[in-house]
C-alpha positions as CSV (number, residue, x, y, z in Angstrom):
1,M,6.6,-6.7,-19.3
2,T,3.6,-8.4,-20.4
3,I,2.9,-11.9,-19.5
4,K,-0.6,-13.1,-20.6
5,S,-0.6,-16.8,-19.9
6,W,-0.2,-18.4,-16.7
7,K,-1.1,-21.0,-14.5
8,R,-0.5,-21.8,-10.9
9,R,0.1,-25.6,-10.2
10,G,0.3,-25.9,-6.4
11,E,3.6,-24.2,-5.4
12,W,4.6,-23.8,-8.8
13,L,4.0,-21.0,-11.7
14,E,3.8,-22.3,-15.2
15,L,4.8,-20.1,-17.9
16,M,4.9,-20.3,-21.7
17,P,8.0,-18.5,-22.9
18,G,7.8,-19.2,-26.7
19,K,10.7,-20.0,-29.1
20,A,13.0,-17.7,-27.5
21,V,13.5,-20.7,-25.0
22,T,12.0,-23.9,-26.5
23,G,13.7,-22.9,-29.8
24,S,17.1,-22.4,-28.3
25,S,20.2,-24.8,-28.5
26,D,20.7,-24.3,-24.8
27,R,17.3,-24.0,-23.4
28,Q,18.6,-23.7,-19.8
29,T,20.8,-20.4,-20.6
30,A,17.7,-19.1,-22.7
31,A,15.3,-19.8,-19.9
32,E,17.1,-17.8,-17.7
33,Q,17.7,-14.7,-19.8
34,W,13.9,-14.9,-20.5
35,L,13.3,-14.8,-16.6
36,L,15.5,-11.9,-16.2
37,S,14.4,-9.9,-19.3
38,E,10.8,-10.6,-19.9
39,L,9.7,-11.5,-16.1
40,Q,12.1,-9.0,-15.0
41,L,13.1,-11.6,-12.4
42,P,15.5,-10.1,-9.8
43,E,18.9,-11.7,-10.3
44,K,19.1,-12.7,-6.5
45,M,16.0,-14.7,-6.6
46,L,17.0,-16.3,-10.0
47,R,20.2,-17.4,-8.1
48,Q,17.9,-18.5,-5.2
49,L,15.6,-20.8,-7.4
50,K,18.7,-22.8,-9.1
51,T,20.1,-23.3,-5.8
52,N,17.1,-25.1,-4.5
53,Q,15.8,-26.5,-7.9
54,G,13.1,-24.3,-8.3
55,I,13.4,-24.2,-12.2
56,Q,11.8,-26.5,-14.5
57,L,11.3,-27.0,-18.1
58,A,9.0,-29.4,-19.6
59,G,8.4,-29.1,-23.3
60,D,6.9,-25.4,-24.0
61,R,6.4,-25.0,-20.3
62,L,8.6,-23.2,-17.5
63,R,8.0,-23.6,-14.0
64,L,8.9,-21.6,-11.2
65,A,8.6,-22.4,-7.5
66,L,7.4,-19.1,-6.6
67,F,4.6,-20.6,-4.1
68,A,6.8,-22.7,-2.2
69,S,4.8,-22.6,1.5
70,Q,6.3,-20.2,3.9
71,P,5.8,-19.7,7.8
72,I,3.1,-17.2,8.8
73,D,5.6,-15.1,10.6
74,V,3.1,-12.8,12.6
75,E,1.1,-14.3,15.3
76,P,-2.6,-15.1,14.1
77,R,-4.9,-12.9,15.9
78,W,-8.5,-12.7,14.5
79,A,-10.4,-9.3,13.7
80,D,-12.8,-9.3,11.1
81,I,-11.2,-7.5,7.8
82,D,-12.5,-6.1,4.2
83,V,-10.6,-7.8,1.7
84,L,-11.1,-5.1,-1.2
85,Y,-8.7,-7.2,-3.7
86,E,-6.8,-10.8,-3.9
87,D,-5.0,-13.2,-6.3
88,D,-2.1,-15.2,-6.0
89,F,0.4,-12.4,-5.5
90,C,-1.6,-9.5,-4.0
91,L,-4.0,-8.9,-1.5
92,V,-5.7,-5.7,-0.3
93,V,-7.4,-4.8,2.7
94,H,-9.3,-1.8,4.4
95,K,-7.5,-0.8,7.5
96,P,-10.1,0.5,10.1
97,A,-9.5,3.3,12.4
98,G,-7.9,3.0,15.7
99,M,-5.9,-0.1,14.5
100,K,-2.1,0.1,14.1
101,L,-0.4,-1.6,10.9
102,H,2.0,-3.7,12.6
103,P,3.2,-4.9,16.1
104,D,5.8,-2.7,17.4
105,G,7.2,-5.1,19.2
106,S,6.4,-4.3,22.8
107,R,5.0,-6.9,25.1
108,A,3.1,-4.0,26.9
109,N,1.0,-3.3,23.5
110,Q,-1.5,-6.1,23.3
111,A,-4.0,-4.6,20.5
112,I,-4.5,-6.5,17.6
113,T,-2.8,-4.9,14.4
114,L,-3.6,-5.4,10.9
115,D,-0.7,-8.0,10.2
116,H,-2.3,-9.7,13.0
117,A,-5.5,-9.9,11.3
118,V,-4.1,-10.8,8.0
119,A,-1.9,-13.6,9.4
120,S,-5.2,-14.8,10.9
121,Y,-6.8,-14.7,7.4
122,Y,-4.0,-16.6,5.9
123,E,-4.5,-19.3,8.5
124,M,-8.0,-19.6,8.1
125,N,-7.7,-19.9,4.4
126,G,-4.9,-22.2,3.8
127,I,-2.3,-19.3,3.0
128,Q,1.2,-20.4,3.8
129,A,3.0,-17.2,3.4
130,N,5.1,-14.2,5.0
131,V,2.6,-11.5,6.1
132,R,4.7,-8.6,4.3
133,H,2.6,-5.1,4.0
134,V,4.1,-2.7,1.0
135,H,3.4,0.8,2.5
136,R,1.9,1.9,5.5
137,L,-1.0,4.0,7.0
138,D,-1.3,5.9,10.4
139,E,-2.9,4.0,13.1
140,D,-6.2,6.6,12.9
141,T,-6.2,7.0,9.1
142,T,-8.6,4.4,7.4
143,G,-8.3,3.2,3.7
144,P,-6.5,0.4,1.4
145,V,-3.1,-1.7,2.4
146,L,-1.6,-3.5,-0.1
147,Y,0.4,-6.8,0.8
148,A,2.3,-9.2,-1.3
149,K,1.9,-12.9,-1.0
150,N,5.3,-14.0,-2.3
151,A,8.8,-13.0,-2.5
152,F,8.5,-12.2,-6.1
153,A,5.4,-10.2,-5.8
154,L,7.4,-8.0,-2.6
155,A,10.1,-7.4,-4.7
156,K,8.4,-6.2,-7.8
157,L,6.1,-4.2,-5.7
158,D,9.0,-2.6,-3.6
159,E,10.7,-1.7,-6.7
160,A,7.2,0.1,-7.9
161,M,7.1,2.0,-4.3
162,R,10.8,2.9,-5.1
163,R,9.9,4.4,-8.8
164,K,6.7,6.2,-7.4
165,D,4.7,3.6,-9.4
166,I,2.2,2.9,-6.7
167,G,-0.5,5.4,-7.0
168,R,-2.0,6.3,-3.5
169,H,-5.2,9.2,-3.5
170,Y,-6.8,10.2,-0.4
171,V,-9.9,12.1,0.5
172,A,-10.0,14.8,3.7
173,I,-12.0,17.3,5.4
174,A,-9.9,20.4,6.2
175,G,-10.7,23.0,8.8
176,G,-12.0,26.3,7.1
177,Q,-12.3,27.1,3.7
178,I,-9.3,26.4,1.3
179,S,-8.9,28.9,-1.8
180,T,-8.8,26.9,-4.9
181,E,-5.5,28.6,-6.1
182,L,-3.9,26.0,-3.3
183,I,-3.2,23.4,-5.9
184,T,0.4,22.0,-4.8
185,I,2.2,21.9,-1.2
186,D,5.8,21.8,-1.6
187,A,7.4,22.1,1.6
188,P,10.3,19.7,3.3
189,I,9.1,18.0,6.5
190,G,11.3,16.8,9.4
191,K,11.1,15.9,13.3
192,D,9.9,18.1,15.6
193,R,12.5,18.3,18.1
194,H,9.9,19.3,20.7
195,H,7.5,16.6,20.1
196,K,8.7,13.1,19.6
197,Q,5.2,11.8,17.8
198,R,4.9,15.3,16.0
199,R,6.9,16.3,12.2
200,R,6.6,19.6,11.0
201,A,7.7,21.6,7.6
202,S,11.0,22.7,8.1
203,E,14.0,23.7,5.5
204,G,16.4,21.0,6.8
205,G,13.6,17.9,6.3
206,Q,13.0,15.8,3.6
207,D,11.3,16.7,0.2
208,A,7.6,16.6,0.3
209,V,5.0,17.0,-2.2
210,T,1.5,17.2,-2.0
211,H,-1.3,18.0,-4.5
212,V,-4.8,19.4,-3.8
213,E,-7.7,19.1,-5.5
214,I,-10.9,21.1,-3.7
215,L,-14.1,19.0,-3.9
216,E,-16.5,20.9,-1.9
217,V,-16.0,24.0,0.3
218,W,-18.4,24.2,3.3
219,D,-18.6,27.0,6.0
220,R,-16.7,25.7,8.1
221,A,-14.5,23.0,6.4
222,T,-13.4,21.7,3.1
223,L,-13.6,18.4,1.2
224,V,-10.0,18.2,-0.8
225,R,-8.8,15.0,-2.7
226,L,-4.8,14.7,-2.2
227,T,-2.1,13.0,-4.2
228,L,1.6,12.6,-2.9
229,D,4.7,12.8,-4.8
230,T,6.3,11.5,-1.7
231,G,5.3,9.4,1.3
232,R,6.8,10.9,4.4
233,T,5.5,10.5,7.8
234,H,2.3,12.4,8.5
235,Q,2.8,14.2,5.2
236,I,-1.0,15.2,4.6
237,R,-1.4,16.3,8.2
238,V,1.9,18.3,8.1
239,H,1.0,20.1,4.9
240,L,-2.3,21.0,5.4
241,S,-1.6,22.2,9.0
242,Y,1.3,24.1,7.5
243,A,-1.0,25.3,4.9
244,G,-3.3,26.7,7.6
245,H,-6.0,24.3,7.2
246,P,-5.4,21.3,9.7
247,L,-7.6,18.3,9.1
248,V,-10.9,18.3,11.3
249,G,-10.4,16.3,14.2
250,D,-6.4,16.1,13.9
251,E,-5.6,17.7,17.7
252,L,-2.1,16.7,17.1
253,Y,-1.3,19.5,14.1
254,G,-3.8,21.8,15.6
255,G,-7.1,20.4,14.0
256,R,-10.6,21.4,16.0
257,R,-12.2,18.7,17.9
258,D,-14.7,16.8,16.5
259,S,-17.0,13.5,17.4
260,I,-15.3,11.7,14.5
261,G,-12.5,11.4,17.1
262,R,-9.4,11.0,14.5
263,Q,-8.3,12.7,11.9
264,A,-10.6,13.0,8.9
265,L,-8.0,11.2,6.2
266,H,-9.3,8.5,4.3
267,G,-7.3,6.6,1.6
268,E,-10.0,6.5,-1.4
269,T,-7.9,4.6,-4.1
270,L,-4.9,2.7,-4.7
271,S,-3.4,1.7,-8.2
272,F,-0.3,-0.5,-8.9
273,S,0.7,-2.4,-11.8
274,H,0.5,-6.3,-11.2
275,P,3.6,-8.0,-10.0
276,L,3.5,-10.8,-12.9
277,T,1.1,-9.4,-15.5
278,G,1.8,-5.4,-15.7
279,A,-1.7,-5.0,-15.8
280,R,-3.0,-1.8,-14.1
281,I,-5.3,-2.4,-11.3
282,E,-7.3,-0.3,-9.2
283,V,-8.8,-0.8,-6.2
284,A,-11.6,1.6,-4.6
285,D,-11.9,1.8,-0.6
286,P,-15.8,3.2,0.1
287,W,-15.7,6.4,2.7
288,P,-16.1,4.8,6.1
289,Q,-19.1,5.9,8.2
290,D,-17.7,8.0,10.3
291,F,-16.1,9.9,7.6
292,E,-19.4,10.1,5.9
293,Q,-21.3,11.5,8.6
294,L,-18.8,14.2,9.0
295,A,-19.2,15.3,5.7
296,Q,-22.9,15.2,6.0
297,R,-22.7,17.5,9.2
298,E,-20.3,19.9,7.6
299,G,-22.7,20.0,4.3
300,K,-25.6,20.9,6.4
301,D,-24.1,23.7,8.6
302,Q,-24.1,25.5,5.1
């Protein structure tokens, strides 16, 4: 899919489909076929747009009501957030350590989540959209989180997740000196029946594959870059613990206690194909201060 020419006009996305539509004797049917084949619009969304008069043909222009106002369906609660990338379809923000991604539904837990903060950002910037994150990060893992700002973007990005077309690269500081021979960890992950919060490597678990690149080896720790073929809960933490090198600060999985106060894990880059244009977008998220300081301390202990 390559959509090169488009404009937003209020709630409408304006496209120029070319002669395949404008030169057809049945322009409405041709437009619908073009939307399915070229825009790869989901059939369910096409039906919804037709029902709501959300498709218009005017001269050589095809207009879709993709930006219709939607309620902000998460309570807006302000917290300072770092926007890494934004356009009419996508938002990428940095998730700090100690912040959950979304509310858990418990009234007892009133802490502000990233979804709350994004809802507040939408409200302050006049963005009338549902709050929809596309993937997850653990509470104490830092890094970029991708949000879809309309139903079309969400459908396309969810499909990209299923195809494993959204790239996520992490950096971590693991305990001990990891051998350069450790390149891939291929071990299924399942629940730990002895501990509600913990996962473990288990033959009966779900397939899980983590690729490991050694960046620096210090006396007491190793800096690694990690790429996932799968996205299991706590995958990196479980796999490195399974390999005998739990993350520094990750006491849940046997890591040594450290002043960082959390697992030393950060999402360094996020890459995805733009839901409309198909252009590949890569978003970098600089190391947070606590991670940088830990790396400096470990390096100085040489």
